[in-house]
C-alpha positions as CSV (number, residue, x, y, z in Angstrom):
1,M,210.6,154.8,53.7
2,I,209.5,153.4,57.0
3,Q,208.8,155.7,59.7
4,Y,209.4,154.8,63.3
5,R,207.8,156.9,66.1
6,R,208.4,156.4,69.7
7,L,205.6,157.9,71.6
8,P,206.2,158.8,75.0
9,V,204.1,157.5,77.3
10,P,204.1,157.8,81.7
11,M,204.0,155.2,84.0
12,G,202.8,155.4,87.2
13,S,206.1,155.4,88.9
14,G,207.2,158.8,87.1
15,G,209.0,157.4,84.0
16,T,208.0,157.1,80.5
17,V,207.3,153.5,78.5
18,Y,208.1,154.3,74.7
19,P,205.7,152.2,72.3
20,T,206.6,152.9,68.6
21,L,204.7,153.4,65.8
22,V,205.5,152.4,62.7
23,K,204.3,154.4,59.2
24,S,204.6,153.3,55.7
25,A,203.1,155.6,52.6
26,D,199.8,152.8,53.1
27,H,200.4,151.2,56.8
28,A,200.7,151.7,60.6
29,V,201.4,149.3,63.1
30,L,202.0,149.5,67.1
31,I,204.3,148.2,69.0
32,D,203.2,148.2,72.7
33,T,200.3,150.4,74.3
34,G,201.3,151.6,77.1
35,T,200.1,152.3,81.3
36,R,196.8,151.9,81.4
37,G,196.6,155.6,83.1
38,G,198.8,157.3,80.1
39,F,196.6,155.8,77.9
40,E,194.8,159.5,77.0
41,N,198.1,160.5,75.9
42,L,198.8,157.8,73.5
43,W,195.3,158.6,72.4
44,Q,196.7,161.9,72.0
45,Q,200.1,161.2,70.3
46,L,198.0,158.5,67.6
47,E,195.1,160.9,66.8
48,E,198.4,163.8,66.2
49,H,200.9,161.3,63.9
50,L,197.6,158.8,62.7
51,F,194.7,159.4,62.4
52,L,194.5,163.7,61.2
53,E,196.1,162.1,58.2
54,A,192.9,159.9,57.7
55,R,194.8,156.5,58.2
56,P,193.6,153.6,60.5
57,L,196.1,151.4,62.5
58,D,196.1,148.0,60.8
59,A,197.3,145.8,63.4
60,I,199.2,146.0,66.8
61,L,201.9,144.3,67.8
62,M,203.0,142.9,71.5
63,T,206.8,142.9,72.8
64,H,205.5,141.6,76.1
65,A,203.2,140.8,78.4
66,H,204.6,143.5,81.5
67,Q,201.6,146.0,82.5
68,D,203.6,148.8,81.2
69,H,203.6,147.4,77.3
70,Y,199.5,146.2,77.2
71,G,198.1,148.4,79.9
72,G,196.5,150.7,77.3
73,L,195.6,147.8,74.8
74,Q,191.9,147.1,76.5
75,Q,190.7,151.2,76.4
76,L,192.5,151.2,73.3
77,L,190.5,147.6,71.5
78,E,187.1,149.8,73.1
79,R,187.6,152.9,70.5
80,M,188.6,150.7,67.9
81,T,188.9,147.9,66.0
82,V,192.2,146.6,65.1
83,P,194.1,142.9,65.6
84,V,196.3,142.4,67.6
85,I,199.6,139.9,67.4
86,C,201.6,138.2,69.6
87,W,204.2,136.0,70.4
88,Q,202.3,132.5,70.1
89,G,203.3,131.2,73.3
90,A,201.7,134.3,75.3
91,V,197.4,133.6,73.6
92,E,196.6,132.3,76.9
93,Y,197.8,134.9,78.8
94,Y,195.9,137.8,77.3
95,S,192.8,135.4,76.3
96,A,192.3,134.3,79.5
97,Y,193.9,137.5,82.1
98,P,193.1,137.7,84.4
99,D,193.2,134.2,85.7
100,A,196.8,133.5,84.2
101,L,197.9,136.4,85.9
102,L,196.3,135.2,89.2
103,R,198.3,130.8,88.4
104,R,201.3,133.3,88.5
105,A,200.6,135.2,91.5
106,A,200.2,132.1,93.4
107,N,203.0,130.9,91.8
108,V,205.1,134.1,93.1
109,E,203.7,133.4,96.4
110,E,205.1,129.8,96.6
111,L,208.7,130.2,95.6
112,A,208.8,133.7,98.4
113,S,207.9,130.7,101.5
114,R,209.8,128.0,99.5
115,L,213.0,130.6,99.3
116,G,212.0,132.1,103.0
117,L,210.6,135.4,102.9
118,S,209.1,136.6,105.6
119,G,206.9,139.5,106.9
120,P,207.2,143.0,105.0
121,I,209.8,141.4,102.5
122,Y,207.4,138.3,102.1
123,D,204.2,141.1,101.3
124,Q,206.1,142.8,99.1
125,V,207.5,140.8,96.5
126,I,203.4,139.1,96.5
127,S,201.8,142.0,96.2
128,G,200.4,144.3,93.5
129,Y,198.4,141.3,91.1
130,D,194.8,141.9,92.9
131,R,195.2,145.3,91.5
132,L,196.0,144.1,88.0
133,A,193.3,141.6,87.8
134,A,191.1,144.0,89.1
135,Q,192.2,146.4,85.9
136,H,191.8,144.6,83.1
137,G,189.9,141.6,81.3
138,P,190.8,139.1,79.0
139,V,191.6,140.4,74.9
140,P,191.3,138.4,72.3
141,I,194.2,137.6,70.3
142,Q,194.0,137.2,66.1
143,S,196.7,135.8,65.5
144,T,200.6,134.8,66.9
145,L,204.5,135.2,66.0
146,E,207.3,132.7,66.3
147,D,211.4,132.9,66.2
148,G,211.9,133.3,62.5
149,D,208.5,134.8,61.4
150,V,208.5,138.0,59.1
151,F,205.6,140.4,59.8
152,Q,204.4,141.8,57.1
153,L,202.0,144.7,55.8
154,G,202.7,146.3,52.7
155,D,206.3,148.0,52.9
156,I,206.4,147.5,56.4
157,Q,208.9,144.2,56.9
158,L,210.4,143.0,60.4
159,S,212.1,139.8,61.2
160,V,210.9,138.5,64.8
161,H,212.9,137.3,67.6
162,H,211.3,135.4,70.1
163,H,214.1,136.9,72.9
164,P,213.1,135.5,76.7
165,G,215.2,136.2,79.8
166,H,213.1,139.4,80.9
167,H,209.5,137.6,80.5
168,P,208.5,134.3,78.4
169,H,207.1,136.4,75.6
170,A,209.4,139.1,74.8
171,L,209.9,139.5,71.1
172,I,212.3,142.0,69.3
173,F,211.2,143.4,66.2
174,V,213.4,143.5,63.4
175,D,213.5,146.1,60.4
176,V,217.0,144.5,57.6
177,A,216.4,147.4,55.3
178,Q,217.4,149.5,58.0
179,S,219.6,147.9,60.9
180,L,217.2,149.1,63.3
181,A,214.9,147.0,66.2
182,V,212.5,147.8,68.6
183,T,213.5,146.3,71.2
184,G,211.3,146.2,74.4
185,D,212.8,145.8,77.4
186,N,215.8,143.3,76.7
187,I,218.0,145.9,76.3
188,F,218.6,149.6,77.6
189,L,221.7,152.1,76.9
190,K,222.0,153.4,80.9
191,F,220.7,150.2,82.7
192,R,219.9,146.1,82.6
193,S,216.8,144.7,82.4
194,P,215.9,143.2,85.5
195,P,215.6,139.2,84.7
196,G,212.1,138.2,84.5
197,V,210.9,135.6,87.6
198,E,209.3,132.8,85.5
199,F,208.0,129.5,86.2
200,D,206.8,126.1,83.7
201,G,203.6,124.5,84.2
202,S,204.4,122.7,87.7
203,G,205.0,125.7,88.9
204,R,208.5,125.9,89.3
205,R,211.2,128.9,88.5
206,V,213.2,128.7,85.7
207,P,216.0,129.9,85.1
208,C,215.5,133.3,83.1
209,L,219.4,135.5,83.2
210,P,221.1,132.3,81.9
211,A,218.6,132.8,79.1
212,L,218.6,136.7,79.2
213,S,222.4,136.7,79.0
214,E,222.4,134.3,75.4
215,N,219.5,136.7,74.3
216,L,222.1,140.0,74.3
217,M,224.6,137.7,72.2
218,R,221.9,137.1,69.6
219,L,221.2,141.0,69.4
220,A,224.8,141.2,69.1
221,Q,225.7,139.3,66.5
222,L,222.6,141.4,64.2
223,N,225.2,143.9,64.1
224,L,222.4,146.4,64.5
225,D,223.1,150.1,63.7
226,R,220.5,151.4,66.5
227,A,217.6,150.1,68.8
228,L,214.2,151.1,69.9
229,P,214.1,150.5,73.2
230,S,211.0,151.1,75.4
231,H,212.5,152.5,78.5
232,G,215.6,155.8,78.3
233,P,217.0,157.0,75.2
234,E,217.6,155.0,71.4
235,I,220.4,152.6,71.3
236,E,223.6,153.6,68.3
237,D,226.2,151.1,68.2
238,V,223.9,148.2,69.6
239,A,226.5,145.0,69.6
240,Q,228.7,147.1,71.5
241,V,225.4,148.0,74.0
242,A,224.3,144.7,74.4
243,E,227.9,143.2,75.5
244,G,228.1,145.5,77.9
245,S,225.4,144.0,79.6
246,R,226.5,140.8,79.5
247,N,229.6,141.8,80.7
248,A,228.2,143.7,84.0
249,Y,225.7,140.8,84.6
250,L,228.3,138.3,84.6
251,R,230.5,140.4,87.0
252,G,227.0,141.0,89.1
253,A,226.8,137.5,89.3
254,E,230.6,137.4,90.6
255,R,230.2,139.1,93.6
256,L,228.2,136.4,95.0
257,R,231.1,133.2,94.3
258,P,232.7,133.6,97.8
259,L,229.2,132.7,99.7
260,I,228.1,129.9,97.5
261,E,231.4,127.7,97.3
262,H,231.8,124.7,98.4
263,G,227.8,124.0,98.0
264,Q,226.8,126.3,100.8
265,R,223.0,127.8,100.7
266,P,223.3,131.1,102.2
267,P,219.5,132.5,102.8
268,I,218.2,134.9,100.6
269,P,218.3,138.6,103.0
270,E,222.3,137.5,102.7
271,L,222.3,137.5,99.6
272,M,220.7,140.3,98.6
273,R,223.1,142.4,101.0
274,A,225.9,141.1,99.5
275,A,225.1,141.8,96.1
276,F,223.8,145.3,96.6
277,G,224.1,145.8,100.0
278,E,221.0,147.3,102.0
279,V,217.4,146.8,99.6
280,P,215.1,149.6,100.5
281,L,211.6,147.6,100.7
282,P,209.7,148.7,97.2
283,Y,212.5,147.3,95.1
284,W,213.0,143.9,97.1
285,G,210.3,142.0,94.0
286,L,212.5,144.0,92.0
287,R,216.4,143.2,93.0
288,L,215.2,139.3,93.6
289,G,215.2,138.6,89.8
290,F,218.8,140.0,89.8
291,L,219.3,138.0,92.3
292,L,218.2,134.2,91.5
293,G,219.7,135.1,88.3
294,Y,222.8,135.7,89.6
295,L,222.8,131.7,91.0
296,D,221.5,131.0,87.8
297,L,224.6,132.3,86.4
298,L,226.9,130.8,88.3
299,G,225.3,127.3,88.3
300,A,223.5,127.7,91.9
301,G,220.1,128.1,90.9
302,E,219.0,124.8,91.6
303,A,219.0,125.5,95.2
304,Y,216.9,128.8,94.9
305,R,213.7,127.3,92.6
């Protein structure tokens, strides 16, 4: 029987992220690597659950390229040789880091200006990229996965589903035999996944929440017994939780409908207050993804791209 063990790794914010160790009798795969600051914690758990059995790690699968998921990747590769596998569209991000991150930073700055953000709010939304760029270097990718692929290593067999919305690289890995999925940041039990703020090749913002909403329905249709998310408790009755999350996004969007009727374009701060009340400055970046996603769901996002 294939074993799944979530490895708790501390985050700088005080939360926890859970990479997942997948083990068969002969092979082992790690899904995500946690944070840079929590790497020693991850390494100790790999020693306890894998290396003390004199077993190697055969591969690293990446759900997506957010720092709490890839932060420990470079440190892990400094200690051992193991192939890294990601979504086929994510290769440039990992292999051309930090240039890919800094291009994203430029896109965020331009969007913040187009949205009319200024002062401390503008500074908060665009902050953090220089720090991350200085912390990490490029990582080689050995092979890639696409939607519909099957990753197989001995008895480990995982169906691959590309589920963009929270992040364009996002993958979930489904063990059909056990009716179980490792879901990254796509779905949570006690809160909703933040929609991404992402861009096309020309730097134009693309709608993320409609894609996330659609992919939650795809996840619900798998009728899985369990989901292992990257944050928070394990999930049972995955379909019910996925449908509940999707409906919560729709309810959030409806709060904004009176403000955008008749083609009006209220400023972002007004919309933010209507959606969330007074938002503390440190949470503006996170809430902006929700807000723009709500506007996209309502068909009003074009004016905020």
